N, C-alpha and C positions, 0 to 999 in steps of 0.2 A: 407840957412843953409842947410846942408846935412839931409836928413829924418832920423829918429829916427826908428831905427828896432831893432827886436828881434833876437839874437843868440842863437845856441845850438850847444855842443861840440858833436861832432859826435864820435859814442862808436865803439865798433868793438868787435863782440861776435859770438858766434854759434847760428842760427836761423830756427826755424821750421816753414816751409813753409805750413798754413795750405787751406783747401779749403772746401768750403760748397757744398753740393748735398742736390737736392730736393727727397724727399724720401716721400713715404705713407706708413703707418704703416699696419700691417697684423696680424692677428690671425691664427697661426698656430699649430697644424692643425685647419682648419675650417671644420665641419660636418654638413651635412644636416640629420637630422631626418625624415623619411619619413615612412608610412603606407603601410608593402610588403605584407599584405593580404586585401582582402574586408572586411569590416564592418563597422558600425555603431560606431563613436567615444563618448563614454560614458564618461570618466574620462580626465578630465587634470589637474594632481598632481605637478603643479610647479608653480612660480609667475614671469611673464615676467621680463625680465633683470636681473633675480638671478644669483648666482652660484650654479652648481651642480655639483654632484658628478657622477664619473664613476661608472655603475650601479644604481644610481637612477631612481625608475620608473618614468617616465612621463606622459606616456597615458595609458588608456585600453579602447580596441574594445570590442565591444559585441563579446562573444564567444562560443554563445550556440550551434552555426551550427558547429563548430569545436569541441566542445566535443561531439557532435554526429557523427561526424565525426571519431573521433578515437575511440569511442567504437564501431562503425561500422567495423574500421579495426580491432580491437582485436578479434572482432566475426568472420571476415574470417580466421585470423590466426587461432584461433580454430578448425575451418570446416578443413583448408589446414593440420593441425596437424592430425586429425581425419582421412582425408582420406590418409595421409601417412602411418600412422598405420595400417589401411586396406591394402594397397599397399603391404606392407612388410609383410604381412600375407603367412606362408610359406605352408599351408596346400593344396592349387591350385598344386602349384608344386609337394608337394609329393603324392598328389593322382594320377596326371599324370605320377609321376614316379613308384607309384603302379601300374598303368594299363601297364605299360612297362613290369614291371618284371612280371605280369600276361602273356601277350602275350608272353613271353621270355620261359617261362615255357610250356605254349602251344607249341611252337615252339620246345621244348628239348622233350616234349612227344610224339608230332609226326615224330622226326628223330628218337627216339628209336622203336616206330610201324613199321616205314619201314625199319631201320635193322632188326627187328625180323623177318619182312614177306618176305625180300629179299630170305633167304635162304629155308624157306617154300614153299615158290610159285615156286621157281626152284626146289624144290624136289616133286613138283604137290602135297604139303599136305593142302594147301591150294587153294582156287581159286585164280584165277589172277586179279579178279575182287577186292578182299579183299586188295591187293597191290597196285591196283591202287587210291582205295580210301584213303587208308594212304599216299600214294604220294601228291593225292590232298589234303588230310587235311595238309601236311606238308607245301606246297606252301599257302595254307590260312594262317597256323600260321607264315609263316616268311613276309606275306605280313602285316598282323596284327602284328610284331614285328615293321616293318618300318612306318605303321601309328603310332603306339603308341610313337617312337623316335620322328616321326615328331612332334606329339601335344606336347611331353614334351617340344620339343624347342620353338615351340610357346608360349607355357605358361611361359618358362624361359624368352623369348622375351617380350612377353605382361606384366609381372610382372615389367620386368625392365625399361620397359617405363612408365608404372603406377608409380613406385619409382620415377623416374626423374621426371615426369610431377607434383607428389605431393610435391617433394621437391621444385620445379621450385615455385610451387603455396605457399608455406611456405614460401620462400624469397620474394615472392612478398607482401605476406600478412604484414611481417616484415617490408618492405619497406613502404609498405602502412601506417602501425602505425607511423615508423619513420616520415614519411611526414606529417602524420597529428599531430604527436606532434609538429615539427618546427610549422605548420600554427599556432596549438593553443599558443604556446609560442610568435608568432608573433603578440598575440591580445593583450601583455604587452610588451610597448615598453620603454626601458630604454636609459640612456644616454651612449653613445657609451665612451665618454670622459668627463674629467672634464673641465670646463670650463663654461662662460658666456653663456646664452642659450638668444634667441629673442625673437621676439614677436610669440603669437601664430598665425599659419595661418589660422586653422581651427577651428571654432566654436564644440563645443561638440553637439551631435544629428544628422551632419552630417555626410552623406556615404562617407568613404575615401577608397582608393586602389581598386578602383572598374576596369579601365583601365590601370593606370599605378599606382606606387607609389606615394602616393600623400603626396606631401612637409608639414609638419606638424611644424617645427620650425627649426632653427640653431643653433648649438652650436660654439663658437670658444672660444680656449684656450688663457689667453690674458696675460700670466705670464710662461714664459717670453713674450714680445712682439717681433715682426718682424720689420724690415726698409728696404723698397726696394727701391733702388735708381740707374741710370743710371750713368756711369763714362766712359767719355769721354775718347779716347785712349791715348791721350797726360798724361794724370792723370795718366790711368791705367799703362802706361811703367815706371812713376815713382812710383807707389804704389808696382808692381809686385816683386820687391828686399824685400819689407816687408811682402808679405802677405804668410804666412805661411797655405798650403793645404793639407790634407791626401788623400791617395788614392782613397777615394771616390769623393774628390773634394770639401770638406767640412773643413771648419776653423778649424785650431786645434791651434791657439795662443789662450791662455787663459787670456793674459793682455789685461782689457778693455782701449782704447785708443782713442774711437769713443765717442765724445758730440752729445746730440740731443737737437736741438732749436726746440720750439713748435711754433704755429701760432701767440701766443702774444710775440714771440721773448723770451720768458720765457728759462731758460736751464733747462732742465731734470735734477731730480737730480743722477741719475744713469749712469754712462757710459757702453757705449758698446762696442761688439766687432765684428770683421767680422765673417761670417759663411758660406757665399756660395759666387762662382764666377761663371756666366754664362758661358756657353761652348763655345759661341761665339759672335761675336759683330754685332749687327744690320747695315747691308749694309746701309739701310737709314738715319739713325742717327750718326753712327758711335760711337756707345757706346754700352757697355757691363753690364749686369744687375748684380747687388752686393748685398747682403741680409746682414745686419748685427742686432745680438741681443742684445736686451737690457733688464734688469730685471723690471719687474712692478709689485713689490708686494702689491701696493696699490691700484691697477686696475685703474689706473688713466686714462692709455693712452687706447685706444678701436679701433678695427680694421678700415682702413679706413682715417684716418688722416692726413692732411698735416704737413711735419716739413722737418727741414733741419739738415742732419748728417754732421758734421763737423771733418775732419779728417785731420792728417800729411799727405803730398804728397812728401813734400821734404825737408831735414836738409842741409843747407850751414853751413860751418865751417869759422870762422872767417870773416863774413857778416858786412859791411859797413853800419851801421842804419843811416839813414837820416829822422828828421821828416816830416810826409806827407805833411803838411803845408808848408814846406821849398820849396818843389817841384813846380815847374812850367812849363809848356809846350808852345813851341811857334813852330807850323808849324811842331807839330809831333813830336818834340824832347824835350826831357826833360832837364829842368836847375835846377842848382841852385847857389845860390850866396856865394862867398866862403871870410869869413873876411881873411885878409893877415895880414903878421907883423905889 
């Protein structure tokens, strides 16, 4: 007799075609916490693997050296300000100006003497020697005025130079204070972001930051968590019409349509959305990097996990649905048996 077979009615409806992409989870941002100044690590103020808040104190370095450097910089500023006050003292210039006024008065007197002696000498009322003496004194007085004017200019120039040097010293001292305050502030290391902090890389008591910024710990934001995966060109061409990006190339579709399957094939309870598409395809693999964002309120997902992102790449209206079990393959051709009338 003919063999008994199982039959199924063929249905027809709109079908969404999904594709699975192998992804790896990432914490964005991920920040390395480093010692920016040399010093002995005195305290570690957090528990490894815990969640830390932005601004929370994580480490303290020995700061005695930096306190002394700040005090020295403040003393240098006080000295520079005193030097500036002294440089701005106008008494030196006033004294040089008074000397010039005195020389001008002497010149005026000598000129009046010459003017008075000239007619007397012409009338032979006084000896010619007196007129010659008066003329010589006029020349001496004129030279004295020129010397006093040069001295005044030199004094003004010297004072201006001293003021500029003193002002520069004040600015340098203020900069030294700012740098000293920064260095002192670097001895207290706070969390730059909120996230999960990793293992302590350096034990207390060790010298850190001597030759280069020493890595102390790493912090990753895990809510939301990101999954990055490559998409083949054929799938991308199907997806491109469904991808909505802003001017910066970031996803602007608020609807969460992506599913995440974990390493044990369990479905992650929160759906995600596409947030980033790479600039170009990799010529070696023919894929483009894509990034999706998933809420992670329970902090279950951590950076570095492998997962599968499932998303719809195509939608076919009025597709004919045949059970997979009924499809047979013979020499590369797929066939099904049809029950006729």
